[in-house]
Rosetta silent file (secondary structure, phi, psi, omega in degrees, C-alpha in Angstrom):
SEQUENCE: MKTLAAWLLLSAMVVADELLVVTMPTCPPCRQLKRDLLQKPDIYAGHTLSLLEGKAAMQAHGVDMVPTIIRMRDGRQVARKVGYDGPEKLKAWLNAR
SCORE:     score description
SCORE:     0.000 S_00000001
   1 L     0.000  -39.473  178.879    4.821   -9.194   16.138 S_00000001
   2 H   -62.814  -36.415 -179.888    5.376  -10.254   12.521 S_00000001
   3 H   -64.631  -43.336  178.685    1.625  -10.591   12.053 S_00000001
   4 H   -62.959  -43.907  179.042    1.012   -7.048   13.277 S_00000001
   5 H   -62.250  -41.385  178.653    3.732   -5.666   10.999 S_00000001
   6 H   -65.184  -40.668  179.414    2.282   -7.547    8.022 S_00000001
   7 H   -64.767  -43.329  178.868   -1.210   -6.274    8.822 S_00000001
   8 H   -62.523  -40.476  178.193    0.017   -2.682    9.091 S_00000001
   9 H   -64.614  -44.199  178.869    1.809   -2.973    5.764 S_00000001
  10 H   -64.060  -41.289  178.959   -1.279   -4.465    4.107 S_00000001
  11 H   -60.399  -41.513  179.091   -3.472   -1.748    5.635 S_00000001
  12 H   -65.239  -31.859 -177.821   -1.236    0.941    4.190 S_00000001
  13 H   -76.678  -26.861 -176.897   -1.450   -0.691    0.774 S_00000001
  14 L   -99.953   13.236  175.367   -5.271   -0.832    0.693 S_00000001
  15 L   -58.454  139.212 -178.884   -5.831    2.785    1.699 S_00000001
  16 L   -65.732 -163.283 -175.811   -8.437    4.270   -0.577 S_00000001
  17 L   -57.600  157.207  172.887   -7.863    7.152   -2.916 S_00000001
  18 E  -101.401  138.390  176.235   -5.641   10.106   -2.189 S_00000001
  19 E  -107.166  125.294  172.916   -7.134   13.574   -2.366 S_00000001
  20 E  -104.196  118.838 -178.587   -4.965   16.445   -3.508 S_00000001
  21 E  -109.929  111.341 -176.014   -6.573   19.743   -2.521 S_00000001
  22 E  -102.473  124.645 -176.128   -4.992   22.677   -4.366 S_00000001
  23 E  -136.371  173.215  171.601   -5.705   26.140   -2.960 S_00000001
  24 L  -127.761  145.221 -176.748   -4.439   29.714   -2.833 S_00000001
  25 L   -66.555  -22.683 -177.667   -4.151   31.721    0.400 S_00000001
  26 L   -91.864    1.768 -175.354   -6.120   34.695   -0.991 S_00000001
  27 L   -95.265  113.078 -179.771   -9.118   32.591   -2.105 S_00000001
  28 H   -58.000  -45.231  177.231  -12.095   32.713    0.338 S_00000001
  29 H   -62.103  -32.137  177.737  -13.637   29.394   -0.841 S_00000001
  30 H   -64.150  -44.057  179.863  -10.191   27.796   -0.489 S_00000001
  31 H   -63.287  -40.434  179.119   -9.913   28.962    3.100 S_00000001
  32 H   -65.909  -43.059  178.434  -13.400   27.603    3.884 S_00000001
  33 H   -59.341  -49.526  179.653  -12.603   24.261    2.244 S_00000001
  34 H   -60.321  -43.057  178.854   -9.372   23.898    4.217 S_00000001
  35 H   -60.638  -46.119 -179.828  -11.138   24.870    7.442 S_00000001
  36 H   -63.882  -43.076 -179.167  -13.900   22.308    6.840 S_00000001
  37 H   -63.986  -37.988 -179.453  -11.434   19.538    5.953 S_00000001
  38 H   -75.118  -31.400 -177.345   -9.381   20.185    9.078 S_00000001
  39 H   -90.851  -20.521 -176.016  -12.401   20.453   11.387 S_00000001
  40 L  -131.283   73.407 -176.989  -14.498   17.634    9.870 S_00000001
  41 H   -63.256  -14.175  177.625  -12.252   14.713    8.911 S_00000001
  42 H   -66.118  -19.344  178.460  -15.328   12.527    8.332 S_00000001
  43 H   -57.423  -43.364 -175.296  -15.759   14.372    5.004 S_00000001
  44 H  -111.822   26.667  179.924  -12.827   12.485    3.508 S_00000001
  45 L   -53.102  134.445 -179.413  -12.974    9.317    5.615 S_00000001
  46 L    87.289    2.380  179.153  -11.227    6.470    3.822 S_00000001
  47 L  -125.173  148.272  169.077   -9.033    8.816    1.805 S_00000001
  48 E   -86.908  153.903 -172.966   -5.612   10.215    2.462 S_00000001
  49 E  -127.218  131.896  173.601   -5.456   13.993    2.233 S_00000001
  50 E  -126.472  117.046  176.983   -2.767   16.310    0.898 S_00000001
  51 E   -93.403  120.550 -178.070   -3.333   20.061    1.176 S_00000001
  52 E  -119.841  138.115 -176.238   -1.284   21.927   -1.445 S_00000001
  53 E  -135.862  141.655  172.412   -1.112   25.702   -1.704 S_00000001
  54 L   107.557  171.846 -176.551    0.309   28.229   -4.115 S_00000001
  55 H   -65.578  -34.716  179.381    1.194   28.724   -7.767 S_00000001
  56 H   -63.342  -40.974  177.913    3.817   25.974   -7.782 S_00000001
  57 H   -66.135  -39.598  178.627    1.193   23.431   -6.685 S_00000001
  58 H   -61.490  -47.195 -179.308   -1.210   24.734   -9.328 S_00000001
  59 H   -65.528  -41.553 -177.155    1.393   24.361  -12.085 S_00000001
  60 H   -62.695  -29.211 -176.224    2.555   20.947  -10.891 S_00000001
  61 L  -113.368   13.324  176.644   -0.972   19.542  -11.083 S_00000001
  62 L    62.820   38.444 -178.156   -2.298   21.439  -14.110 S_00000001
  63 L   -96.304  128.479  178.476   -4.772   23.466  -12.058 S_00000001
  64 L  -101.146  -28.434 -176.861   -6.255   26.609  -13.625 S_00000001
  65 L  -131.827  148.294  178.157   -8.847   27.470  -10.958 S_00000001
  66 L  -122.282  153.591   -6.076   -8.928   27.076   -7.203 S_00000001
  67 L   -74.600  149.363  174.589   -9.976   25.336   -5.140 S_00000001
  68 E  -127.417  132.568  177.770   -9.462   22.123   -7.072 S_00000001
  69 E  -112.214  122.174 -178.529   -9.791   18.668   -5.566 S_00000001
  70 E  -112.514  125.128  178.178   -8.002   15.900   -7.437 S_00000001
  71 E   -97.190  123.038 -177.772   -8.781   12.295   -6.633 S_00000001
  72 E  -113.256  143.357  173.401   -5.822    9.994   -7.236 S_00000001
  73 E  -137.964  126.480 -179.037   -5.725    6.202   -7.331 S_00000001
  74 L    53.694   38.058  177.316   -2.481    4.297   -7.773 S_00000001
  75 L    77.792    7.546 -179.830   -0.722    7.558   -8.619 S_00000001
  76 E  -122.920  144.738  178.650   -3.168    8.457  -11.414 S_00000001
  77 E   -70.829  130.851  176.873   -5.925   11.027  -11.523 S_00000001
  78 E  -116.591  -17.983  177.585   -9.384    9.448  -11.559 S_00000001
  79 E  -161.080  157.103  179.832  -11.550   12.525  -10.888 S_00000001
  80 E  -144.596  136.511  178.366  -11.306   16.280  -10.516 S_00000001
  81 E  -129.733  127.463  178.978  -13.653   18.786   -8.892 S_00000001
  82 E  -106.840  134.270  179.749  -13.275   22.541   -9.230 S_00000001
  83 L    94.361  171.013 -179.934  -14.863   24.849   -6.662 S_00000001
  84 L  -141.215  120.445 -178.623  -16.322   24.241   -3.241 S_00000001
  85 L  -120.665   30.805  173.286  -20.021   24.097   -2.487 S_00000001
  86 L   107.130  159.254 -175.505  -19.963   22.879    1.092 S_00000001
  87 H   -66.300  -34.524 -178.501  -19.002   19.802    3.082 S_00000001
  88 H   -65.801  -44.069 -179.653  -22.173   17.826    2.359 S_00000001
  89 H   -69.513  -35.804  176.687  -21.786   18.069   -1.425 S_00000001
  90 H   -64.405  -44.361  179.134  -18.067   17.248   -1.225 S_00000001
  91 H   -62.351  -41.711  177.835  -18.795   14.175    0.869 S_00000001
  92 H   -62.893  -41.300  178.608  -21.517   13.108   -1.597 S_00000001
  93 H   -61.739  -43.755  179.748  -19.089   13.586   -4.536 S_00000001
  94 H   -65.814  -38.829 -179.016  -16.476   11.448   -2.805 S_00000001
  95 H   -75.054  -22.860 -178.713  -18.967    8.705   -1.975 S_00000001
  96 H   -79.464  -14.215 -174.389  -20.408    8.657   -5.500 S_00000001
  97 L  -102.527    0.000    0.000  -17.094    7.792   -7.132 S_00000001
């Protein structure tokens, strides 16, 4: 049992980057992005995902335009993508970094 607990803890620690996806409810590309992320989890495989919505989320993360995808590693931003041009291009962007 201790081995399993240690493995689970280690697995949680080596999770890849976190993606913060900042959107607004009135933004059509934002709605499409959220729909694709929820229906096709393979897009962000290996990443944890946080969907954030509204002006408070925009201000908290310094976002001027939506949708914005922020890639975080160890609590720090390592990449940022503004706009959404489909699931294939998003997956390619994530795999290229």
